[in-house]
C-alpha positions in Angstrom: 0.0 0.0 0.0 1.3 3.4 -1.0 2.3 5.9 1.7 -0.3 8.4 0.6 -3.0 5.8 0.8 -2.0 4.9 4.3 -2.1 8.6 5.3 -5.5 8.9 3.8 -6.8 6.0 5.7 -5.3 7.3 9.0 -6.9 10.7 8.4 -10.3 9.1 7.5 -10.2 7.1 10.8 -9.1 10.1 12.8 -12.0 12.2 11.3 -14.5 9.5 12.2 -13.3 9.1 15.8 -13.1 12.8 16.3 -16.6 13.3 15.0 -17.9 10.6 17.4 -16.2 12.4 20.3 -17.5 15.8 19.3 -21.0 14.4 19.2 -20.5 13.2 22.8 -20.2 16.6 24.5 -21.4 15.1 27.8 -18.4 12.8 27.8 -15.7 15.3 26.7 -17.2 18.6 28.1 -16.3 22.1 27.0 -12.5 22.3 27.0 -11.8 19.0 25.2 -14.8 19.6 22.9 -13.3 22.9 21.7 -9.9 21.4 21.0 -11.4 18.4 19.3 -13.3 20.8 17.1 -10.0 22.5 16.1 -8.5 19.1 15.4 -11.5 18.2 13.3 -11.1 21.5 11.3 -7.4 20.7 10.7 -8.1 17.2 9.7 -10.8 18.4 7.3 -8.3 20.7 5.6 -5.7 17.8 5.3 -8.4 15.5 3.9 -9.3 18.1 1.2 -5.6 18.4 0.2 -5.2 14.6 0.1 -8.3 14.3 -2.1 -7.7 17.3 -4.4 -8.2 15.0 -7.4 -11.9 14.9 -6.6 -12.2 18.6 -7.2 -10.0 18.5 -10.3 -12.5 15.9 -11.8 -15.7 17.7 -11.0 -16.2 19.2 -14.5 -14.9 16.1 -16.3 -16.7 13.0 -17.4 -20.3 11.9 -17.4 -22.5 12.3 -14.4 -24.5 9.2 -13.4 -27.1 9.4 -10.7 -24.6 7.9 -8.2 -22.0 10.4 -9.1 -24.5 13.3 -8.7 -25.4 11.9 -5.3 -21.7 11.6 -4.3 -21.0 15.2 -5.4 -24.0 16.6 -3.5 -23.1 14.7 -0.3 -19.4 15.6 -0.4 -20.0 19.3 -1.1 -22.7 19.6 1.5 -20.5 17.8 4.0 -17.7 20.2 3.5 -20.0 23.2 3.8 -21.6 21.9 7.0 -18.2 21.1 8.5 -17.0 24.7 7.8 -20.2 26.2 9.2 -20.0 24.0 12.3 -16.3 24.9 12.8 -16.9 28.7 12.4 -19.9 28.8 14.6 -18.1 26.7 17.2 -15.1 29.1 17.2 -17.6 32.0 17.7 -18.8 30.4 20.9 -15.3 29.3 22.1 -14.1 30.1 25.6 -10.7 28.3 25.4 -9.5 27.6 21.8 -10.5 30.8 20.0 -11.8 33.2 22.5 -10.9 36.2 20.2 -13.8 35.1 17.9 -16.3 35.0 20.8 -19.2 37.4 20.3 -18.8 38.1 16.6 -22.5 37.2 16.2 -25.4 37.0 18.7 -24.8 34.0 20.9 -28.4 32.7 20.4 -28.0 32.7 16.6 -24.5 31.1 16.8 -25.6 28.4 19.3 -28.6 27.3 17.3 -26.7 27.4 14.1 -23.9 25.3 15.6 -26.4 22.7 16.9 -28.1 22.4 13.5 -24.9 22.3 11.4 -23.2 19.8 13.7 -26.1 17.4 13.3 -26.1 17.9 9.5 -22.4 17.2 9.5 -23.0 14.0 11.5 -25.7 12.7 9.0 -23.7 13.8 6.0 -20.5 12.1 7.4 -22.5 8.9 7.7 -23.7 9.2 4.1 -20.2 9.9 3.0 -18.8 6.9 4.8 -21.5 4.7 3.4 -20.6 5.6 -0.2 -17.3 3.8 0.5 -18.9 0.7 2.0 -19.0 -0.8 -1.5 -15.2 -1.0 -1.6 -15.2 -3.0 1.5 -18.0 -5.3 0.3 -16.2 -5.9 -3.0 -13.2 -7.2 -1.1 -15.3 -9.8 0.7 -15.3 -13.0 -1.4 -17.1 -15.3 1.1 -20.8 -15.1 0.4 -21.8 -16.3 3.9 -19.6 -13.5 5.5 -21.3 -10.9 3.2 -24.8 -12.1 4.3 -23.9 -12.1 8.0 -22.4 -8.6 7.7 -25.4 -7.4 5.8 -27.7 -8.8 8.5 -25.6 -7.3 11.3 -25.6 -3.9 9.5 -29.4 -4.0 9.0 -29.9 -4.6 12.8 -27.5 -1.9 13.7 -29.2 0.5 11.3 -32.7 -0.1 12.7 -31.4 0.5 16.2 -29.4 3.6 15.0 -32.4 5.2 13.3 -34.5 4.5 16.4 -31.9 6.3 18.5 -31.7 9.1 16.0 -35.4 9.9 16.1 -35.6 9.2 19.8 -33.0 11.9 20.4 -35.1 14.3 18.3 -32.1 15.0 16.1 -34.2 15.9 13.1 -35.5 18.9 15.0 -31.9 19.9 15.7 -31.2 19.8 12.0 -34.3 21.9 11.3 -33.2 24.7 13.7 -36.1 24.0 16.0 -34.0 23.2 19.1 -32.1 26.1 20.7 -30.3 24.0 23.4 -28.8 20.5 23.4 -30.5 18.1 25.8 -27.8 15.6 26.9 -27.9 12.7 29.3 -24.9 13.2 31.7 -25.7 10.1 33.6 -25.2 7.7 30.7 -21.9 5.7 30.6 -19.3 7.3 28.3 -18.9 4.1 26.3 -22.6 3.8 25.7 -22.8 7.3 24.4 -20.0 6.6 21.9 -21.5 3.3 20.8 -24.9 4.9 20.3 -23.4 7.6 18.2 -21.6 5.0 16.2 -24.8 3.1 15.6 -26.5 6.2 14.3 -23.5 7.0 12.1 -23.5 3.5 10.7 -27.3 3.7 10.1 -26.8 6.6 7.7 -23.8 4.9 6.2 -25.8 1.8 5.4 -28.6 3.8 4.0 -26.2 5.5 1.6 -24.7 2.1 0.7 -28.1 0.7 -0.2 -29.0 3.8 -2.2 -25.7 3.5 -4.1 -26.7 -0.1 -5.0 -30.0 1.1 -6.4 -28.2 3.8 -8.4 -25.7 1.2 -9.8 -28.5 -1.1 -10.8 -30.4 1.7 -12.5 -27.2 2.7 -14.4 -26.6 -0.9 -15.6 -30.2 -1.2 -16.8 -29.8 2.1 -18.7 -26.6 0.9 -20.3 -28.3 -2.3 -21.4 -31.2 -0.3 -23.0 -28.7 1.9 -24.8 -26.7 -1.1 -26.1 -29.8 -2.6 -27.7 
């Protein structure tokens, strides 16, 4: 494996782990949360540099439904990350206190809550678009079926947690404050966040399969 590929994988894993920790404010609390946010911002910049070929190819080639979906998810994810980072910096007490108060705190707080939850969902979708690569490497059919069944169960539970936590209202700017359970064990908070992230990832993977099937059918019709 090439050095650049290894670095990409390390950065991708670091981004995912950092996001899970950022979504667990009751575990990390304010000081660590802010510096994790700065870390996430830095990792996002590194990720863009390592994947600059994606931007160079935007205006090249034919756009299938899957490619359109990938482009929309990736661009919205980058935008939501930037909005989350900037709004977080404007509320910062430790990492970037010089940006505190640039906008009304109520506006920044609600915007940060909404954008962070959009980032979480879009990150799940982004990860799911790469699940196909992992699936293609699995040659054992029984393993594929078992993994698919496990992911289905995790996804059902993840979406249950997502709606139970009222995250959709966060995304729609309807909730001004975060309601967190400080009594829940830290490992359970992380695992539940992971389940929700994987749920969106699996949804994107299934959607990508539908897009691929549709593209194959279209090619067959064109070939006739």
